[in-house]
N, C-alpha and C positions, 0 to 999 in steps of 0.2 A: 674349673669348678660350677658348674651350672647348677643355680638355685633356682627352681619352680616359681612360675609365677604364683603370689598367692594375695586374697584381698586384701589390702592394708587399706584402711582409710585415709584419704588426706589430711595433713597436719595443719594444713594452710600456713605452714611454717617453712622459712628458707632463711639458709643462712649463708652469708658471703664471704668468702677468702679471695682476697687479690694482692697484688702488688703493686696496686694503683696509685697506695696514698691517696691523699685527702685535699689536696691542694688545688687539682685540675678539673674536677667536675666529671671526672669518669666515673667514680662510684654513683653519683647522682642519675648518669645518665642509666646506668643499668638498674638502678632503682627506680627511675620513671618508666622504662620498660615494664618492668614488673607492676606497677604501682597501675597502669592502664590495662594492662592485660589481666590481672589477679587483684582487683583493688583490696579485696578483704583478706590477702596474704599478708602475714607477717613477715616482715625480713629482718634479720638479725645481723651485724657485724661481726663476726668472727676475728678478723684482722686485716687492714691493708697496707701493712707495713713490712710483708715480706719483701726481701731484697729483689730488685729488679729481676726477674727470669729465673730465680732461684727455684726449681721444681724440686728439688729435693727438700728444701727447707720447707716448703709448701707442704711435701708430704708428712713430714715430720708434726707439722703443727696440726694438720687436719686428723692424724691420728689421736692428737691430745682431747679432742672433743666431740667426735663425730658419733659415738656410740651413746653418748649423753644426752643427746635429745632423743623424743620421742620417736615411735615408729610414724612414719608418713612423711619426714621431714625430709626435706631437700636440699642438699649441701650441694651449692654452687662453688666451683674452683677456677679461677681464671688466673692461672700465671702461666702465658702463653708466649714465650719466646719465639716458637713456630708458626704465630699465626701467618696467615697467607701463604703458606706453605704447604707442604705434602703432607704434614700430619694430619691424623682423622680426627674429628671431634666424637666424645660418645656420653651416653646417658649409661648407668647402671643402677643395678638394684641389687642390695646386699644386705643381709640382718633386718630386712623392713625398714631399709632408708632408701632412699636415690641420692644418686649423685649425678652431675654433670658438668664436664671438664672437657679439655684438652686431652687426647691419648698421647701423651709424652710421658707417662710414667708418674703424674702427681696423685694418681689413685693407688701407689704400688703396695702402700700398707694397709690397705683396705682388701684389695684385690687378690692380694697374695696370702691374705690370710683366713678369709670367709668363702664360703660359695657364693656366685653372683650369676647374675645375667647381665649382658651388656648389648646396647646397639649401637652403630655407628649413625651418627646425626645426619640426615639427609637435608640439603639446603633447601628451604621452606622456596615456594614455585612464586610467591607473592614477596614484594619487598626488596629493596636494596641491601646487600649484605656488603660493609667495608671490609678490604681486605687488612685492615690493621685495628679492625674492634668487634672481633666476634664475641666479646663478653657481650656487649651490647646488642648484637645483632641475629645471633643464632643462639648463644646458651642462655641468654635471659629470657627469650621467649618460651625455652623448651622447660624451664625451670619454672615458670610461670604456670603453663600448660600441667606439669606432674603436679605442681601444689593443687591446681584444681581438681586433681582426680583424672587427668586422661592415661591409659595405659600406655607403659615403656615402648609397646611395639607400635605405637603408632608412630614414635619418631625416628623409626628408622630399621635395616634390617639386624638381626642378630651378627655379633661377632664373638669368636672363642678366645682369641689370644690379644689382650689389649697388651700395649708398651709397659713393661715392669723393669724400674731400677734395679740394678743389681744392691742385693741386700749383703752386709757382712756381719755375720752372728758373731758372738761374744764366743770364746773356747775355753774349755779348762784341761788344763794338764796335771799334774801331780800335786795338788796343794796350791796350785796358780790358777788365775783366774784372767786372760787377758780380752780388753777390748779395745774400743775406740770412742772418741768424742762424736757422737751425733749432732749435737746440737747446743748451739752457744745461744741463752737467753740474754732479756735487754737488760739483766741486771751480771753478765758476764759469768754465769754459770755455767760450768763445762758438764752437761748433761750426755754420758755415755748410754749404752747399748749393754750393759751388765746389770741384770737383775740383782736387787738387794738381796734375794733369798739364797743367791750363791755365795755369799761372801758373810756368812755367818762365822763370827770367829776371827774376820781377817784381821790380822795385826798389822800390814804393812802395804800402803797403797803407795805407787809411784807415779808419776806423769811425767813421760819425756826426760826419765832420768833422776828426776827431781823427788826425793823422798818426803810424801805428804803425810805420812803420820799414820795411825791406826782409824779406823773407820768410825766415825762420831755418829750421835745422835740428832745432837741440834747445831744452829748456828752459833749459839752461845757458849759452846763448849770450847771455844778458844778465843784469844784474845781479839780486840779488833786490828784488822790490817793481815790476820793470821790464815793461812791455807787451811782447808782442812777437807775431808772426803764424807760424804753421808750418804743416806739414802734419801732422794727427793720425794715430791709428790707423787710422781708418777711410776715409784717402784724401782727408780733405776739410781745407780750410783752415780752421783756428782762430785765435781772437784767446785768448791767456794772459795772465795776470800770475804770473810767476814767484816760487814761495812765497805766492803770493796767489790772490783772484777778480777776473777781468777783468769779471765782471758787476757786481760791486760797484765796484770802481775807475773803471770808465768810465761805469758808471750805461747798462748796456745790457742789451738780451735777446732774447727772439724777435723776429723782424721788422725788426731794426735792419738798415740796408743795410751793406754794405763794399764799397770799390771798391779794386780792384787793378790799378795802373798796372805796363806791362812795360817792359821795356828799352826806350829810344829813343821812347817813344810819349807823346805829348800826351793829357791828359785830355779825354774827349769826353763830351758827355752820351749815355746809353742807359737805356730805361726796360724794364721788364717787360712780355711779351707777354702778351695775355688767356690766363687760364686757363682748362680745362674743368672737366669732372666735375661728376656731381651730388652737391648738398650736401643733409647731412643734416636 
């Protein structure tokens, strides 16, 4: 879905999403490169607590915030288990924001949803690039350049087919909605891929064969320690435990199924459609 280049004033702002943690100085090294090349750019930490190498998890986290930043923002994502291998590096432009990341599917939820332009990053002719730290030596300089207003095409040749992870959309049967857990947040909430607007009038929610109850509206609608289903801040159905962890209490996690029965319906068997996408 090509998006034509447009005149977008640089915001002088870079967000940083990694799996580096904050113990070893890796984040500071990336920040130091940006501070040297683009000293006026503002760098904001999205998170550095993505599980190591969890590309799918990073894609989910990115989806939660990238649109909330102003046009011209550069989103730098470094979750890169294939560093030093055959995977490409890319920069992309979509909905007036820029993205710099490994081409491993971490941008799936952006590039599969909106028109975009992307280029494969060329290795710079000057300076050494570590085979284990492209975040510092390749991605950070590109993010700095974009924040300063350099055009996307200055960083490499266009590509049309970046790597996309397979997505499994929720499905609807006769009075029944089925989805999966896509993300477990730090509170242990099980966030699914089911839109809340699909579930108006839901009278029964089941997770892994366990009855959770009807769809609630607030955590305080149940007693402490009790599980509940509700529509969370992202507009998606989630399973929670008041004052506790649903993941721990239910022994559930990513890809576990959720079934939602709407009012007056009998449960029917539904299955996920085959998903497409180029796997990394």
